[in-house]
N, C-alpha and C positions, 0 to 999 in steps of 0.2 A: 670504532676508529672509522673516520671518513678518509677515504682513499684520494691521495694527493696527485691530481692530474696535471700535465704541463700547462703553463700559462700561454695565452695567445691574445694580444691586445688588451693586457690588463685583466683578464677575465679568466676564470677556470672553466675549461670546456669538457663537458661529456658528449663524445659525438660531435654534432652540430649545435647542440644546446648550451649556452653559457650558464654558469652556476648561478647568476643571478635568478636565473627562471626555473632553476631544478626544484623538484618537489622534494621537500625536507625529508631526511631519512631519520631524524634524532625524535622520536614520538615521544610525547608524554605519557605516564602511567595511567592516568584518568583515560586518555583517548584508547589505550589497549583494552582496559577494563570494560569500557562501554562497548567497544566494537567486539568483544568477546561475547558480552551480554546479548547483544542484539542478534548475533549469529546462533546462540546456544538456545534462544527462547523458541524460535521456529522449528529447530531440530527437535526439542523436547515435546513440541506440540504434536508434531508428525508420530513420534514415537508412542506418544500417549494414546493414539488412535487404536493400538494393538491391545489396549485394555480388553476389550472385547474377548480376546483368547487369552490374555494373561492379566487377570484383576489384580495382580499385586502392583502392576504399573500405575495404577490410580493416585499412588504417592506422588507421583511426577508433579501433579497439578500443583499443590503448594510451592514446591522448588520452582515451577515457573513463575508463579507469583511473586515469590522473593526476589528471584534475579531480576524481574520487571521493575519493581519497587527499586532495588539497588541501581539499576541504570538510570531511572528518574532522578534520584537524588544526585547521582554522580554528573548527571546533565545540567542538574540547578547549580551545582558548584562550578561547572564549566561556564555556565550563563554569566555569574557574578564575578568570574575572573576577566571577563571582557569588558571594554570601556563602553562600547554602545548598546543597542537594544533596550534601552531605558522603559519602554512601555511593557517588554516583556519581562523585566525585572520586577516592575511594579505590579503586574498580573502576580507573580509568584509569591511576591509580598503580601498581596490583597488575599492570595488564596489561603497563605498560612494563616493570617487573622482571621479569616472567614472559618477556617477549620478549628481554632481554637474557640471562637464564639459559638459554633455550631455543638461542639463537643461539650462545653460547659453548658449550654442551653438544654440541649437534648439528648446529651450522653454518647452522641454519634454524629459522623458526618461522611455521607457517600460520596466518594471523588472518584470521578472517572479520569485517570491520571492521563490516559493514553491520549486525550483530547488536547492536553498539554504537550505529553512527552513526543508525541510523534512529529510536530511541528518544530519542536526545540531540536529533535535530533537531525531533522532536515536542514535547519539553520547551521547546525554544525558540519553538516557534509559540506555546504557551499560556503562556510567562514572559515573553517579550520582545514587546511589542506593536508596536514599531518593526519589528521581524523579521516579524512576523505581518502587519503591514499591507502591507509591500513584497512580501513573497511571495504575498499574495492578489491585489493589484492587477495584479502582472506576470503571474500565472497567467491571471486572468481576460482578459486582452488576448491571449494566447496560445494557449488551450486549444482553440479551434475551428481554428485552423491546424494544431496538433498531430493534431486528430481527423482533419482533410482528409488530412493526410498519411499517417495510419494505415490510412485507407480505401484509400489509393491503393496501398498495398502488399499489399491484399488484393483489392478488386473487379476491377480489371484483370486479375487473376491467378488468377481464381476456378477455372479449368480446371486449375491446378495444386494444387488442395486435395485431400487425400487423408487421410481418417481412417478407421484400421481398430483396432478395439478389440482385437481378438485379438492382433494384432502390435505393438501399443503405438506406433502411428505416427500422428502428428497434424501433418501439413504443411498449413499455411494459408496460401494464397498465397506471398509470398515468406519466410514464417515457418516455420522448422523445428520449432518447438514451440507447440503450442496455448496452454499456460499463458502464454507472453509476451503474445499478443495479447489473451487472456481478462482478464488482470489490467489491461492498458491500457484496455480497452473498459469496464471496472468503474469505472476512475477518472473516466472522461466521463459515467458513468451518475449515480454519486454527487454529481458537481458540478453536475447540472442541479437548479433547483429544482423542488421535489416536484410542484408543480401542471403542469409540461409533461410530462404523462402520456404523450402520443405519442412524444415523442422518447425518453422513458425506456424505452417499450415497444419502440420499434424497435433501440435499443442492447442492450437485454435480450435479444432475439432473436437478435442477430448473435452472443451469446457461445454459443449453442446449437452451431453449427458446429465449435467450437474441440474440442469432445469432452473439456473438461477437468473433471472430476467436481467439484474444488473450486470452481471459477469458475463452473459452473452453479448449483451450491447456493446459493452467494454472491449471484448475481443473482437467483434466484428468492426468496431470502429480502427481500432489498431491495425486489424489485417488490412482493411482497406488503405490505410496510411503505408503499411509495408509495401504493398502491390503499388502504389502512386510512386513512392520512392524508388522502387526497383525499375518502373516503368520509364523513369526520368534518367536512370543510370546508364552511363555509356557501355557497361558491360551487358545490359539487357536489351540495348537498342537494335542489336542485330538479330537476323533470323533465329539462331540459336538460341539467344538469351528469351527471346518472346516463346519460344518452343518450350524452354524449360518452365517457364511460368504456366503456360497451358498445361502441361503434364502434371505440375505439381497441384494445380487446381482440380483436374480430373481425378488423380489418386485420393486427394481429400475427399472429393464427392463419393466416390466408388467406396472407400473405406467407411465414411460416416453412413450410407445407405447400407452396406452389408452388417454393420454393427446394430443398425437401428437407432443410431443417435440423433438422426434428423426427426425421428418420430416424436422425441420428447419435445423439441422446439415446436413441432406443429401441435401438440397436444397442450401445450401451454398457451399458445396462441388462440386456439379455437377455445380453450377455456375462458380466457380473459375476454374475448369477443362477446361469447355468450353471456358473461356476467355482466358486460357492458349494456347490453340491450335488454336483459331480463331484469337488472337491480339497479337501485340508484347507486352512483360511484361512493356515495357517503355510508353505504351500507358496510358493516364489518365483514360480510362474506366478499366483497369485491376487492379483488387484487390480494385477498388474504388481508385485507383491512389496511392497504397502505394509506390510502385517503383518510381513512377513518381515524387512523393513528395519527395523523399528521393535523386533522382538525382538532383532536383533543389537546395536543402541544400548543396550537395555536391560541386555543381557548384559555390555556394556563397562562401562556405569556401576555395575552391580553389584560389579565389581572394584576400584572406586575407594578410594583410601587417603582418609585425612582430609583432607589438602591438596587432594586431586583434587576432593572433594566442595566445598570452599570455593572454590577458585580455577578449577578445571576443568582440561583438557588443551590440545591445539592441534586445528587443524582437519586438520593433516597426519595427526595420529594417528587421527583419526576416519575418515580416508579409507583409512589402513592397516588399519583393524579391519575394514572392508568388504571390501578386498582380501584380506585372510586368510579371512575366514568365507564370502565370496562372491567367489572369484576371478575377476578380470577386470572387476570393477565397483567403482571408486574413487567411491563415491557418498555421499550423505548420507540421514537418514531422512525426508527430505521433511516435516518437522515443527520449526518454529522453536523450540518450546518443548525439545524434547529435544536439538536442535542446540546451544543456547545453555547448556542444563545441562551437557552433554558439553564444550564448549569453555571456558565461563567459571564453572562452578560454579554453586553456590547464590546467590552475590551476584550473578552475571550474569543468573540467571534473574530474581531479584526485581527487579533493575534493570529488566530487558525487560520485565516484566508489569507494573510499576508504572507506568513512565514513559509506556508505549505505551498502556495501556487503564486505568488507575486515576488517573493525574494529570490527563488532560484532564477527567473527569467532576468531579474536585473544583475544578479551576479554573472549570468552567463551573456551580457550583452555584447561582449568582445568575440563570441564564438556561434558557431552555427548551432541553432538551438530548435530545429523543426522537432528532430526527435525527442527532445525535452519536452515540447509542448504537447508532443502526442501522449507521452507517459503522462504528463499533468492532467491532460483531460480523461486519461483513464480513470486516474484517482479520483478525478471530480465526479464522474461517473458512478463510481463504486461509494463514494462520499454521500451522494446525491439518493441513491436506490437501496442501499442497505446498510451502507456505515462502514467506510474505509478503516476507521480505527477501532472499531469494534471485533476485530480479527487479528490474531498473531500475525498473520502474514504481512500485515503493515510493516513488521520490521523487517521482512524480508524483501519488501518494497525499497527499503533505505539501502539496501547492497546494490539493488539495480541503479538507484540515483546516483549511487557513489560511482559505480562503474561509467555511467554515461558522463557524468561530471568529468572524471580523470580522462577518459578518451578524448572528449572534446578539447580539453584543455592541452595535451599533450600533441594532439595533430595540428591545433592552431600554433603552437610554439613551434613546432618542426617544421611547419609551413613557413612561418616568419623568418626563421634562422636557417632555412634550407641553403646550404652552400656557404654558409658564413664562415666555416672552418677550413673550407676547401684551399 
């Protein structure tokens, strides 16, 4: 039941906001199910890391995969319920046809669905206010629970942490890959209000021991944005505010130095500089093969037919490409843009770039979007450095985007109608 409020000037008011601008409270079942799936997937992923202590938790893996496929199919249903976004619909239909053709011809089709699913869910956040609202509210309820659970997988097991740049090993607590925990930490960093500089500082320092270049670069960029934003704020223009920033920076430095977290950053920098001067950059040893891997996929793309350029190939063919040119390594280029171009062609690349980076800005044109732009740059860094959609933390990023979207719209509406009901 919707509560009835007294009318003023032929509008129903809630505080100072007219009903015409209120966020809808009647949410569709499909929105509820997708939002639940988005938040359950990263929760189960974090719990799965306890498999080292409790092997029975291995069974969670198939559950995560099943929920992610359910979210994908429900989001496709949502897409075809809308009137616009015809190119995205064309891509979905083409993907279905390509799957049938590959399955008939080769008996299988490797589909990296998150390259399509994550941009589609981003579209839903900025297109469907009901979806964005419920995701934002539920994310804010659970984010600190998730953060505490994430820290439990690391801090009590700090003795198990081992990062070696030369060997390419990054074991962080119960996590076997530093990229996973770095991505999760970034979601909590960008979801913090920019004025909570101490909280953001501590979480940013926690990214350093992961030894992940893309994650460290993204955290440094966002930290600079936060500091710049606070320096421009009236709250921090006074001597006390500036002193608070200086104290926060000092505490962060002392904490990182005491725990030896800066050593990891120094080690990785030294290793990459040594590799730069001692090896060719296309050598598989340089940067753990990042340039080498990119050259392989570019070589495969250069052999594309016209059909391949339009629709791409499959994830299985990408893995086979690497196994052929780099025997024993069925891997990917660690770059979302090249991966989506190879697997889904130019149509897929356009959809990926437009709906993940451009569409949110277009929908945000009426609101202050500096924070949104900073978050999108973070996502772009992760996409280009090791693959934003390759990790389940990308689902938690969606919650952050929903929060930023709702907060900006609410502030804009309140400013616009301030005093209208007085």
